[in-house]
C-alpha positions in Angstrom: 19.3 -17.9 22.2 18.1 -17.8 18.6 20.2 -19.5 15.9 21.8 -16.1 14.9 23.1 -15.6 18.4 20.4 -13.0 19.4 17.9 -13.7 22.1 14.7 -15.3 20.9 11.8 -12.9 21.0 8.5 -14.4 22.3 5.4 -14.2 20.2 2.9 -11.5 21.1 0.5 -13.9 22.7 3.3 -15.4 24.9 4.2 -12.0 26.1 0.6 -11.2 26.9 0.3 -14.5 28.8 3.3 -13.7 30.9 1.7 -10.3 31.8 -1.7 -11.7 32.8 -0.6 -14.9 34.5 -0.5 -13.3 38.0 -4.0 -11.9 37.4 -5.9 -14.8 35.7 -3.9 -17.7 37.0 -1.7 -20.0 34.9 -4.5 -22.2 33.4 -6.5 -19.3 31.9 -3.4 -17.5 30.8 -2.1 -20.6 28.9 -5.5 -21.2 27.4 -6.0 -17.7 26.1 -6.5 -17.7 22.3 -3.4 -16.4 20.5 -5.0 -15.1 17.3 -5.7 -11.5 16.6 -6.5 -9.2 13.7 -4.6 -5.9 13.5 -6.6 -3.1 11.8 -4.2 -0.2 11.8 -4.2 1.2 15.3 -7.0 -1.1 16.5 -6.6 -4.7 17.5 -9.5 -7.2 17.3 -9.5 -10.3 19.5 -11.9 -13.2 20.0 -12.0 -13.9 23.7 -14.4 -16.6 25.2 -16.9 -15.4 27.7 -15.0 -17.1 30.5 -12.4 -14.3 30.2 -14.9 -11.5 30.8 -13.7 -10.8 34.4 -10.2 -10.2 32.9 -11.1 -8.2 29.8 -9.5 -5.0 31.1 -6.1 -6.5 32.1 -6.0 -8.6 28.9 -6.9 -5.6 26.7 -4.2 -3.4 28.3 -1.6 -6.1 28.0 -2.3 -6.5 24.3 -2.3 -2.7 23.9 1.1 -2.4 25.5 2.6 -5.4 23.9 1.7 -4.4 20.3 1.6 -0.6 20.7 -2.0 -0.2 19.5 -4.4 2.6 20.5 -7.4 0.4 21.1 -8.3 -3.2 21.7 -11.7 -4.7 20.8 -13.0 -8.2 21.4 -15.8 -9.8 19.4 -18.7 -10.7 21.8 -21.3 -11.8 19.2 -21.9 -12.5 15.6 -21.9 -10.1 12.7 -25.5 -9.1 12.8 -28.3 -7.9 10.5 -28.5 -6.9 6.9 -26.0 -4.1 7.5 -23.4 -6.7 8.6 -22.6 -4.9 11.9 -19.9 -6.3 14.1 -20.8 -7.1 17.8 -17.7 -6.0 19.7 -16.7 -4.6 23.1 -13.9 -2.1 23.7 -11.5 -3.5 26.4 -8.7 -1.0 26.1 -8.3 2.5 24.7 -11.1 4.7 23.3 -10.7 5.7 19.7 -12.1 3.1 17.3 -11.7 4.9 14.0 -8.7 3.5 12.2 -7.0 3.3 8.8 -5.6 0.2 7.0 -3.3 0.5 4.0 -3.6 -2.4 1.6 -2.2 -2.7 -1.9 -1.7 1.1 -2.0 -5.3 1.8 -1.0 -6.1 3.7 2.3 -9.2 2.3 4.0 -10.5 4.5 6.8 -13.4 3.1 9.0 -14.7 2.7 12.5 -13.7 -0.8 13.6 -16.5 -0.9 16.2 -19.2 -0.2 13.6 -17.9 -1.5 10.3 -16.6 -5.0 9.5 -13.3 -5.2 7.6 -12.4 -8.8 6.7 -8.7 -9.3 6.3 -9.4 -12.5 4.6 -10.9 -10.6 1.6 -7.6 -8.9 0.9 -6.8 -11.0 -2.2 -10.3 -10.6 -3.6 -10.1 -6.8 -3.2 -6.9 -6.7 -5.1 -8.2 -9.1 -7.7 -10.9 -6.6 -8.5 -8.3 -4.1 -9.7 -7.0 -6.6 -12.2 -10.5 -7.8 -13.3 -11.8 -4.4 -14.3 -10.5 -3.0 -17.6 -9.9 0.7 -18.0 -13.0 2.5 -19.3 -15.5 0.0 -18.0 -18.8 1.0 -16.5 -19.1 -0.7 -13.2 -21.9 -1.0 -10.5 -21.2 -2.2 -7.0 -24.6 -3.0 -5.3 -23.0 -3.5 -1.8 -20.3 -0.9 -1.7 -19.6 -0.7 2.0 -16.7 1.6 2.5 -15.5 1.0 -1.1 -14.2 -2.5 -0.8 -14.6 -3.2 -4.6 -15.6 0.2 -5.9 -12.3 1.8 -5.1 -10.1 -0.9 -6.5 -12.3 -1.0 -9.6 -11.9 2.8 -10.1 -8.1 2.5 -9.8 -8.0 0.2 -12.8 -7.8 3.3 -15.1 -8.8 6.9 -15.4 -11.7 6.1 -17.8 -13.4 3.7 -15.5 -16.7 4.8 -14.0 -18.2 3.2 -10.9 -21.7 3.6 -9.4 -21.4 2.5 -5.7 -24.6 1.8 -3.7 -24.6 1.6 0.1 -27.6 1.7 2.4 -25.7 1.9 5.8 -25.2 5.7 6.5 -22.1 5.0 8.5 -20.4 2.9 5.8 -21.6 5.4 3.2 -19.8 8.3 4.9 -16.6 6.3 4.8 -17.2 5.3 1.2 -17.4 8.9 0.2 -14.3 9.8 2.2 -12.3 6.8 1.0 -13.0 7.6 -2.6 -11.7 11.1 -2.0 -8.8 9.9 0.1 -7.7 7.6 -2.8 -8.1 10.2 -5.5 -11.0 8.5 -7.3 -13.9 10.7 -6.2 -14.5 11.9 -9.7 -14.8 8.3 -10.9 -17.0 6.9 -8.1 -20.6 8.0 -8.0 -21.7 7.2 -4.5 -25.4 6.6 -3.9 -27.0 6.2 -0.5 -30.0 3.9 -0.4 -31.5 0.4 -0.9 -30.0 -1.1 -4.0 -33.3 -2.6 -5.2 -35.0 0.8 -5.3 -32.4 3.5 -5.7 -32.2 5.0 -9.1 -29.5 3.3 -11.2 -28.6 3.4 -14.9 -30.3 0.4 -16.5 -28.7 -1.5 -19.4 -25.3 0.3 -19.2 -23.0 -1.7 -17.0 -20.1 -3.8 -18.2 -19.7 -5.4 -14.7 -21.7 -5.7 -11.5 -20.4 -6.7 -8.1 -22.7 -8.5 -5.6 -20.5 -8.6 -2.5 -23.0 -9.6 0.1 -22.9 -12.5 2.5 -24.1 -15.0 3.3 -25.7 -15.0 -0.1 -26.0 -12.4 -2.9 -27.7 -14.8 -5.3 -31.2 -13.2 -4.7 -29.8 -10.0 -6.3 -28.9 -11.6 -9.6 -32.1 -10.4 -11.4 -31.3 -6.8 -10.2 -27.7 -7.1 -11.6 -29.1 -8.3 -14.9 -31.3 -5.2 -15.2 -28.1 -3.1 -15.0 -26.0 -4.9 -17.5 -25.5 -3.8 -21.1 -27.8 -5.7 -23.6 -24.6 -6.9 -25.2 -23.6 -8.7 -22.0 -21.2 -8.3 -19.2 -19.8 -9.7 -16.0 -21.5 -10.3 -12.6 -19.6 -11.4 -9.5 -21.8 -13.1 -7.0 -20.5 -13.8 -3.5 -22.0 -16.6 -1.4 -21.3 -19.2 1.3 -21.2 -22.9 0.5 -20.3 -26.1 2.2 -16.5 -26.3 2.4 -16.4 -29.8 0.8 -16.8 -29.1 -2.9 -17.4 -25.4 -2.2 -16.9 -24.1 -5.8 -19.3 -26.4 -7.5 -21.8 -26.0 -4.6 -21.8 -22.3 -5.2 -22.1 -22.4 -9.0 -25.3 -24.4 -9.1 -27.6 -21.8 -7.4 -26.1 -18.9 -9.4 -26.7 -20.8 -12.7 -30.3 -21.5 -11.6 -30.9 -17.8 -10.8 -29.6 -16.9 -14.2 -31.8 -19.3 -16.0 -34.8 -18.2 -13.9 -34.2 -14.6 -15.0 -33.9 -15.5 -18.7 -30.2 -14.8 -18.9 -27.6 -16.7 -20.9 -24.1 -17.4 -19.7 -21.6 -17.1 -22.6 -19.2 -19.6 -21.0 -18.7 -21.7 -17.9 -19.3 -20.1 -14.6 -16.1 -19.8 -12.6 -15.9 -20.1 -8.8 -13.0 -19.4 -6.5 -12.6 -19.7 -2.8 -12.2 -16.4 -0.9 -11.8 -17.5 2.7 -13.1 -19.8 5.4 -16.5 -18.8 6.8 -17.1 -20.6 10.0 -17.0 -24.4 10.6 -17.5 -26.4 7.4 -18.3 -23.3 5.3 -16.4 -21.3 2.7 -16.9 -17.9 1.2 -16.9 -18.3 -2.6 -17.3 -15.8 -5.4 -18.8 -16.9 -8.7 -17.8 -15.0 -11.9 -20.2 -15.2 -14.8 -20.2 -13.5 -18.2 -23.8 -13.3 -19.3 -26.2 -11.8 -21.8 -29.2 -10.4 -19.8 -31.8 -11.7 -22.1 -30.6 -15.0 -23.7 
């Protein structure tokens, strides 16, 4: 019994273990990883390859335990320039889902688009960083991760959102409409180094690409107003001393492009990124030609 007199409710993983124990045996059931990521009606697991013979029963057990429509398991790394997840469906069929976060509705296909729950705080921070009326460019817009929060900062804000993945682009356009900012977000499909963009006009540029967006710093500087503006550079650094490790390459890229930072570069941790690595964002206010 729980302390309030009511029966103690087992954690979801314990309930799944009880379901699969007769199928997998006690040892595998007890060793099954307990973590999961819920993406609306889709559940994402990380099951070792040793569980492959039991993917079906495990998927159905999680599906019934949590009441989700579909269960996916990650079977490989996020791959390629388009950051495509490598997943396998082990229960259910429909992989399109919707996540509501800080009042924003994100619709996407969880089998084809990566949605990092660990970026939640950063997505919300964007809404507070951007000032109403700013001109913003997002060079790696995805499904609108930063472009939509930026547009929601105020009715006068204008965002140019660039995305080269046609699948993500379709959701970017739909999510802008779904969140009532379609008139503020100019969605452009294409490679951000070559697609036509307004030069010398932006107050702020987001570079949200991992593992390292630093090579795009010169492109961001082309877009900034001559009077200066902000760039936000995402990168991955060694976990020990991650902020300072991230700042140095960005500072070097700025110097190499002839830009001048108007103050100290600020770095903040976003989330862990594999063993011994940390996802960091570097904020820099710069004048493009110093």
